[in-house]
C-alpha positions as CSV (number, residue, x, y, z in Angstrom):
1,X,17.0,5.7,34.1
2,X,19.0,7.5,30.9
3,X,18.1,11.0,30.6
4,X,19.7,13.2,27.4
5,X,21.3,16.3,27.9
6,X,19.4,19.6,26.4
7,X,22.3,20.2,24.1
8,X,22.0,16.1,22.4
9,X,22.0,16.5,18.9
10,X,18.2,14.9,18.3
11,X,18.6,11.7,17.0
12,X,17.3,12.0,13.4
13,X,19.4,14.4,13.1
14,X,22.5,13.4,14.2
15,X,25.0,12.3,10.9
16,X,26.3,9.6,13.0
17,X,22.9,7.7,13.0
18,X,23.4,8.0,9.2
19,X,26.4,6.1,8.6
20,X,26.9,2.1,8.6
21,X,28.7,2.2,11.6
22,X,26.5,2.8,13.4
23,X,24.4,0.3,15.8
24,X,21.0,0.6,14.3
25,X,22.0,2.7,11.2
26,X,19.0,4.7,10.1
27,X,19.0,3.6,6.2
28,X,19.7,0.0,7.0
29,X,16.4,0.2,9.3
30,X,14.5,1.6,6.8
31,X,16.1,-1.1,4.0
32,X,14.7,-3.4,6.2
33,X,11.1,-2.3,7.2
34,X,10.9,-2.2,3.0
35,X,11.6,-5.5,2.9
36,X,9.3,-6.8,5.0
37,X,6.8,-4.2,3.6
38,X,7.8,-5.7,-0.5
39,X,7.3,-9.2,1.2
40,X,4.4,-9.1,2.5
41,X,2.5,-7.0,-0.4
42,X,4.2,-9.4,-3.3
43,X,2.7,-12.3,-0.8
44,X,-0.4,-10.6,-0.7
45,X,-1.3,-9.7,-4.4
46,X,-0.4,-13.0,-5.4
47,X,-3.2,-14.3,-3.1
48,X,-5.8,-11.6,-3.3
49,X,-5.6,-10.7,-7.0
50,X,-6.6,-14.1,-8.7
51,X,-9.1,-15.1,-5.5
52,X,-10.4,-11.2,-6.4
53,X,-10.6,-11.9,-10.1
54,X,-12.4,-15.1,-10.3
55,X,-15.1,-13.7,-7.6
56,X,-15.8,-10.4,-9.3
57,X,-16.0,-12.6,-12.4
58,X,-18.6,-15.1,-11.5
59,X,-20.1,-13.7,-8.8
60,X,-19.3,-16.5,-6.9
61,X,-18.7,-17.0,-3.1
62,X,-19.0,-12.8,-2.9
63,X,-19.5,-12.9,0.5
64,X,-15.9,-13.8,0.7
65,X,-14.9,-10.4,-0.3
66,X,-17.4,-8.5,1.4
67,X,-17.1,-9.2,4.9
68,X,-12.8,-9.1,4.2
69,X,-12.4,-6.1,4.8
70,X,-14.4,-5.9,7.8
71,X,-11.8,-8.7,8.8
72,X,-8.9,-6.7,7.7
73,X,-10.3,-3.2,9.9
74,X,-11.0,-5.7,13.1
75,X,-7.5,-7.9,13.2
76,X,-5.4,-7.4,15.9
77,X,-1.6,-7.8,14.2
78,X,-0.2,-7.4,17.2
79,X,-2.1,-10.4,18.8
80,X,-1.6,-12.0,16.0
81,X,2.1,-12.2,15.8
82,X,2.3,-12.6,19.7
83,X,0.0,-16.0,18.8
84,X,2.1,-17.4,15.9
85,X,5.4,-16.5,17.9
86,X,3.8,-18.7,20.4
87,X,2.7,-21.6,17.8
88,X,5.6,-21.8,15.5
89,X,8.7,-19.7,17.3
90,X,10.3,-16.2,16.8
91,X,11.4,-14.9,13.2
92,X,9.9,-13.1,10.6
93,X,7.6,-16.1,9.3
94,X,5.1,-14.8,12.1
95,X,5.7,-11.3,11.4
96,X,5.4,-11.9,7.6
97,X,2.1,-14.3,8.0
98,X,0.6,-11.7,10.2
99,X,1.3,-8.3,7.8
100,X,0.0,-10.9,4.6
101,X,-3.2,-10.9,6.3
102,X,-3.7,-7.5,7.0
103,X,-2.7,-7.0,3.4
104,X,-4.7,-9.3,2.0
105,X,-8.7,-7.9,2.8
106,X,-8.2,-4.2,0.9
107,X,-6.2,-6.0,-2.1
108,X,-9.8,-8.7,-2.4
109,X,-12.3,-6.1,-1.9
110,X,-10.9,-3.8,-4.3
111,X,-10.3,-6.0,-7.2
112,X,-13.6,-7.6,-6.2
113,X,-14.9,-4.2,-6.3
114,X,-13.5,-3.2,-9.5
115,X,-14.6,-6.1,-11.9
116,X,-18.0,-5.9,-10.7
117,X,-18.0,-2.0,-11.6
118,X,-17.1,-2.8,-15.3
119,X,-20.5,-2.1,-17.8
120,X,-21.7,-5.6,-18.2
121,X,-22.4,-4.9,-21.7
122,X,-18.2,-4.4,-22.6
123,X,-18.1,-8.1,-21.2
124,X,-20.8,-9.1,-23.8
125,X,-19.0,-7.8,-26.5
126,X,-16.2,-9.0,-25.8
127,X,-18.0,-12.3,-25.5
128,X,-19.8,-12.1,-29.0
129,X,-16.6,-11.3,-30.4
130,X,-15.5,-14.6,-29.7
131,X,-13.6,-14.1,-26.5
132,X,-12.7,-16.4,-23.8
133,X,-13.1,-16.0,-20.4
134,X,-9.9,-15.2,-19.2
135,X,-9.5,-13.3,-22.4
136,X,-12.6,-11.6,-21.4
137,X,-10.9,-11.0,-17.9
138,X,-7.8,-9.6,-18.9
139,X,-8.4,-7.6,-22.2
140,X,-11.4,-5.9,-21.1
141,X,-12.2,-6.5,-17.3
142,X,-9.3,-5.9,-15.6
143,X,-8.2,-2.7,-17.5
144,X,-10.9,-1.2,-16.9
145,X,-11.0,-2.1,-13.0
146,X,-7.4,-1.3,-12.9
147,X,-8.5,2.2,-10.9
148,X,-10.1,0.7,-8.2
149,X,-7.2,-2.5,-8.4
150,X,-4.7,0.5,-7.4
151,X,-6.4,1.9,-4.7
152,X,-6.5,-1.4,-2.9
153,X,-3.0,-1.8,-3.6
154,X,-2.0,1.8,-2.5
155,X,-4.3,0.8,0.7
156,X,-2.6,-1.9,1.3
157,X,0.5,-0.5,1.3
158,X,-0.2,2.2,3.6
159,X,-1.4,-0.3,6.2
160,X,1.6,-2.2,6.0
161,X,4.3,-0.3,5.6
162,X,2.5,1.9,9.1
163,X,2.2,-1.8,10.6
164,X,5.4,-3.4,9.7
165,X,6.9,-1.6,13.2
166,X,5.4,-4.2,15.1
167,X,7.8,-6.7,13.8
168,X,10.8,-5.6,15.9
169,X,8.2,-6.3,19.4
170,X,9.6,-9.8,18.0
171,X,12.8,-9.2,17.4
172,X,13.4,-8.4,14.2
173,X,14.6,-5.4,12.6
174,X,13.1,-2.2,10.7
175,X,11.8,1.0,11.8
176,X,9.8,-0.2,14.6
177,X,13.5,-1.0,16.5
178,X,13.2,3.2,17.0
179,X,10.2,2.9,18.8
180,X,10.9,-0.5,20.7
181,X,14.5,0.9,21.8
182,X,13.3,4.7,22.7
183,X,10.9,3.6,24.6
184,X,12.9,0.7,26.5
185,X,16.0,2.8,27.4
186,X,13.8,6.1,27.8
187,X,15.2,8.2,24.7
188,X,12.1,10.0,23.0
189,X,14.1,11.5,20.8
190,X,14.7,7.8,19.0
191,X,11.1,7.1,19.4
192,X,10.2,10.7,17.7
193,X,12.7,9.4,15.3
194,X,11.0,6.4,14.4
195,X,7.5,7.8,13.9
196,X,8.5,10.4,11.5
197,X,10.3,8.6,9.5
198,X,7.4,5.4,9.2
199,X,5.4,8.9,8.4
200,X,7.6,10.0,6.2
201,X,7.9,6.4,3.9
202,X,3.8,5.8,4.2
203,X,4.0,9.2,2.2
204,X,6.6,8.7,-0.1
205,X,5.0,5.2,-0.6
206,X,1.6,6.4,-1.5
207,X,3.2,9.3,-3.8
208,X,4.6,6.5,-5.6
209,X,1.9,4.5,-6.1
210,X,0.0,7.2,-7.6
211,X,2.8,8.1,-9.7
212,X,2.6,4.4,-11.0
213,X,-1.5,4.8,-10.9
214,X,-1.1,7.4,-13.7
215,X,0.8,5.4,-15.3
216,X,-0.6,2.0,-15.4
217,X,-4.2,3.3,-15.9
218,X,-5.5,4.1,-19.0
219,X,-6.0,8.0,-19.6
220,X,-9.6,6.5,-21.1
221,X,-10.7,4.8,-17.5
222,X,-9.1,7.2,-15.7
223,X,-11.1,10.0,-17.0
224,X,-7.8,12.3,-17.9
225,X,-8.7,12.0,-21.8
226,X,-12.2,13.6,-21.5
227,X,-10.9,16.1,-19.1
228,X,-8.0,17.3,-21.6
229,X,-10.5,17.0,-24.6
230,X,-12.5,19.3,-22.3
231,X,-10.0,21.6,-22.3
232,X,-9.3,21.8,-25.5
233,X,-13.0,22.2,-26.9
234,X,-13.9,24.5,-24.2
235,X,-11.0,26.3,-23.2
236,X,-11.1,28.5,-20.0
237,X,-11.9,32.9,-20.1
238,X,-8.8,33.2,-18.4
239,X,-6.9,31.4,-21.5
240,X,-9.0,33.4,-24.0
241,X,-8.3,36.5,-22.5
242,X,-4.5,36.1,-22.4
243,X,-4.6,35.2,-26.3
244,X,-6.3,37.7,-27.5
245,X,-4.2,40.2,-25.5
246,X,-1.3,38.4,-26.9
247,X,-2.3,38.7,-30.2
C-alpha cells in the first residue's frame, strides 16, 4: 500500500502535475476529456436534432421522443461500455458510442418538446404566406423552440462531461484517469483532484452554454425584451426616489 506523507503537497496543488513533463499532466487530461465530450455532443446533436425536428413538426413517431428520456435515465453507461468492449474491442469507439447514446435522449426530447410548444397559429400563418415545410421549420419553429432546444443541449453536455470519466476504465485518457489511478494507487488526493476538476469543468461548461443561449435566442422569445420594456415603462420606486433626489 502506498501512503502519502502529511507534508506532501495535494495532487491538485502540486505545480509538477500542471506541467507537460508530468506523466499525467492535468491540462492534457482536461483537453482529452473535453475532446471526448465535444465528439459525443456533436455526433449526438447531428443524430438527435434532425429526428427531433421531424417528430416535432409532423407529430409522427412521438412515442420515440417521449420514451427517449426514460431510456437515457435508465442506461447503465459503464455496463454498456464494458459490453461494447467485449463485442467490438477496446479503443475510443466503444466509449464514444456509449457517450453518444447517453447524450441523444435529452437533445431529442427537448427538440421535440420545443417544436410542439410553438404556437400553431404562427405555423399556420407561415404556411398561409406561402412558406414551404422546411422554411416553416427553420424560419418559424426553430427560432421559437430554441430555448428548450438549448436546455436539452446543456443537459446533455453536463451528463456527458460528468460521465466521460468512465472512459478511463477501458484504458483511455481524460479526467477519469485521476479517479481510476488514484484508487488503484491508494492516492486519494488524486481522486479528490479528479472529482473537483470534473465538477469545475461541468460548472464552467454550463455557464458558457448559458451565455451562448443568451446570444443565440432572440430576446423576444426568451422574454428579455418584455422585461426590459416593463422596467422602462414602470420603473421601481427606488429608481424614482433616486431620480427625484438627484433632481
